[in-house]
N, C-alpha and C positions, 0 to 999 in steps of 0.2 A: 264482248260478243261470245266466247266459250259458254258462258253460264244463259246466256239468250238459246242459243241455237241448241242446247243442250235440253233447256226449259221447251224449246221448240216442237221436240221429238217425244213430247208426253200425250198420250190420249188423252181425250176430249175431257174425260172420267178424269184423269190425273188432274188436268189442269183447275177443273173444278174445286177439287178437294184442297188445291194450295189457295185458291182464291178464299175458300168459306175460312180456311184457316187464319189467313190475313185480317180479312174482315171479323172476323171474331174476337182476335185478340185486340183490335184498336176499338171495338165495342167494349170488352172487358175494362179497359184499360183509362175510357172517358166516364164507365160507370163509376170508377173509385176515386175521381178526384174530388174532392172535395168543394161545394156551392158558396157561391161568393153572390150575395144578393144587391143589388143598388137600389136601394129607394122604396117608398112603397105608394099605393095607390095613384099609378101612370106617372108617375115622380122619375119615370127612365128604369123601369126593374126590369127583372129578367135572373137568371143567374148564369155561371161560367160552363154548366153541363149544356144547358139548353142551349146557351149561344156556340160552342162547340159544335154539338149533335147538329145546328143549323148547317152548317160544313156539305153537311151527305146531302145527295138526292135525294128525288123521292122513290130510286130502287133499292134501297138501304146499303149504298156504299159502294155501289159499282162506279158510279164518278163521283169524285173527290170537290169538291169546289172550293178555289179557292180567295171566290170573292166576297165582298160586304158592300151591303150601299152606305153611301157618306153617312147616313145616321147613325146609324150601327157603328161603322168604324169610329166617329166621334165620342160616342157613348162610351164604345171599350176604351178607347183613350182616357177619356175620364175618369171611368172607374179603376183602372190599371194603377196602384201603387206605384208604378217605377217610372212613369208617362208623365213627365213637365211639360216639354214643349211637344206640339203637335203644329202640323202643317196641315191645313184643308184646300184639297185640290180640286173639289166639286160644291156646287150648292147643295145644301140641306135644308129638307121639309120635316118640320118635326110631327112627330105623332104621338110625342107627349110631351111632358116638362121635362125638362133639365135634370138629371141627379145632381144633388147639392155637390157639393165640393169642400173639401177639407183640408186640401195639399196645394200647392203653388204648381200653377197651370198656365201657360200660354198657349193660344190659338193662332196662329197666322195665317192669313188668307193668300192663296200662289193658286190662283184660277187666273188663267193666261189674259191679261191687258185688262182685268177689272179685279172690281173687289166679289168674292165668294159671298152668295147668299146663306143666310140662316133664316130660314121664314118660318113664324109661329104657327101661320094660319088662322091669327085672330083669336087663337083659343090657350095655347099655350105658353109657359114661362121659359124664360131663357136663363142665364149662368146666376147661380147664386153660391157665393164664396163666405165661408166664415174662420177667421182666426189665419188666413192665407192670401197671398197675392194672387190676382189674377191679369194678366195682360194680354189684350186683344189687338186686333192689328189688320187691315187690309180686309176688313168686314163689313157687310150690309147684314143689320140686326132689322128684320123688318115684322109686323104683325105678330108681337109676343103680348103677351097680356097675365096681369097675376090680379086676384079678386081677393080685397083683405074682407074683414068684419064691421067694416065702416071707418068714415073718415075719421072720427073722433076717438077711434076704438083705442088711439096709442100704441098697435100692433106694428112696430118698425118691420119686423121680418116680412109683411104681406106686401112691402113696397117693392117698386123698380120692376117694370114688366121687362125688360131683355136683362138689367143686370142688378145684383143687388149685394152689396159687400160690407161685411158689418167686422167690424175689430182685423182691419186687413190691409192690402195696398191693392189700388188699382190704376191701371195705364191702359189708355187708348189713345192708339194713332191711325190716323187714315180710316176712319170708320164712320158708316152712315148707320144713324138709325129714324126708321121711319116708323109711324104708325102704331107706336106702341103705345100701350095703354095700363093704368093701374086702377082700376075700380074701387070703388067701397074703400082704396087704402091712403093710407096717411098724404104720400107723395112720390114723385119721381115715375113720371111714364115711363119713361126709359131706362134712366140711373139712379139708383139710389144709394145713399152709403152712413155707416153710423161708425164714429169714429175709427176713420179710415183715410189715408195719407194718399193720395188722388193724381196724378197727370193723363188732361186729356187737351190731345191736341192733333191739328191739321185735319179736323172733322167736322161732321155736319147732324143736327139733329131737328128733324122736321115731322111736324107734322101730330107730334105725339102729345098723349095728353092724360091727365088723373083729376078723381074728384075730387082730391084732398088739394094739396101745395108743389110746388116745382112741375110744369107739363113737362119737362124732358128730364131736370134734374133735382135733387132733393137729397141734400148733405146736412148731415144733425150731428151733434155732440162729437165737438174738438174735432170732426173732420177738419182737414187744411188741404189744401193744394195749389194746384195751377189748371187754368184754363187759357189755351194760345190759340191761336189762327183756327178759330172755329165757329160755325155760322149756325145759331140758334133762329130758326123759324117757324113762323105756323104753329106753336105748340100752344097749348090750351090747359089751365087748372081752374077745378071750380073755385077755388077760394084764392090761394095766394101765390104770387109770380108765376106769370105764363110760361116763361121759359125757363127760371130756375128758382130754387129757393134753398136758403141760407140759416140756418137756426142755430146760434151757438156752433157755428162753424165758418169756415174764411176761405177765401181763394185770393189767388192773383191774377185778376182778368186778364191779358194784355191781346190787342190786334183781335180780336171778335167783333163779331157781327150779330145781334138784335135786331129782329126784325118782325114782324107783322104776329106777335104773340098776343097772347089776351089772356087775362085773370078776372072771375070773378066778383074777388073785392079788391085788393090792393096790389101794387107793383104789376103793371101788364106784363114788364118784362123779367123783372129780377127784383125780388124781398130779399133783403138782407135785417134780418134781426139777431141781435148780440153778435155781428160777425165782426168781432174786432181782428185789425190787422188787415184787410181785404181792401184790396189796389186795384183801380179799374183803371189801363192806361190803351191809348191809341186804339178807343174800340167806337163802335157805331151802334145807336137805338134810334129805330126808324119804325113809325109806323105801328108802336105798339099799344095796346089799351087796357083800361081798366075803367068800364063806363059806369061802374055800381061804386067806384071807390078813389082810393088816392093812389098818385103817383101813375103815370101812366107808363112812365118806364119804368123807375126805378124808386121803390119803397124802401127806407131806412128807419130800422127803429134800435133804438141804444140806450142804454143808461150809462157806461162811460166812453172808451173809446170808439170813434162810426168809423167808417170807411176814407179810404182816400180816393177822390176822384180827381183824375190828372187831365188838364186841360187840353188833351191829346186826344180826350172823350168827346164826341159830337152826340147830341140830341135833335131828332126833326121829324115832323109831326106824330109826334105820340100826344095820346088823349085821354083824359080821366072826366069823372061826373065833377070833381072840382077844378075847376080849367086853370085856377092857380097853380096848381099840382098837376099837369098834363107831362110834364118830363120828370119832377122829379119830388120828390115828398120824403120830410125826413122829420122827424118825432125822436127828443131827448139825444143827450150822449154830445161828440164833437164831430160832426163828419166836416172833413176838410176839401172843398174846392180849391185845387192849385191852380195858378195861373203858371204860362208855361214862359221861360223853364223857371225852375225853382231855384231861389235862391240859395248860395254856397252855405256851408253851414248846416247844423241836424237839425231836421223839421221834418215835420209828416211827408210835405211836398218831395222830399229826399228820394221817395220809392217810386216818384213819376221819371227820375232821370233816367 
């Protein structure tokens, strides 16, 4: 209080000199800070100096602003090497693709009574992580887009409109993926994974699309994980696996619903290629279609061990060009369709317990 009274006795000219000194000191401090760039070509750029300067109002520092919009807060957390957990409390509308991650990072939606929305506006890509773990919960990821160089270009890194993880770990819980796209890309309208361990639970993937394979999910090359209590509906693939495509990858799929998915070729809902160890239990396949191919619901291609399909899984009103494969189509390998319940003792059907 004493200092305030003393300052209050200063003349207007003296007070102006004091304020000029304070503002000048802050600007000099900012100018000496190193620049930290985050991405190129609209992938979430900017530098630390510009970010900090943006706190100041248009009048050169007379009013110090402490606010950032939700998108900039998210980008700052992703770029900060010390931040591993970020709580999102407001919706985000992207103005460019998110910057790639090379650190472990988790985003939890904390929007009261609902999921927080991250909207790509039909233009921008979502999360990309390499050699890192990515965890998403309580989010609604909508309208994200990636563009590749062609379905047969074998460019994995341009796959996954909302999420792409390579050589890492992906955890998704209580999330919705809507209307995400992978144009001219190998796979994964919403999610694509390569050499990745994953757990996707209590979520919904709807209305996602890809020109390649795996309308909602694509997993390749030793990826393995679990898909639990998740609904995949209305997804489309130009080639294989209207909802999901697992190639040289596998999953334990339990209590999931595949409905109204569409593939331009084979596997209206799900295509499994060399997906040994895959188990499908207590799941439903309804109204999926492959009007120009095989396996209205499920298409399996295997050289050795194929998947295990438990009797608790049901197939209803699926369709394919070859009507004898409206529900399932199997080529090669040993796919096991288990009666319920499996007999005691070791067997492929033991996985159905």
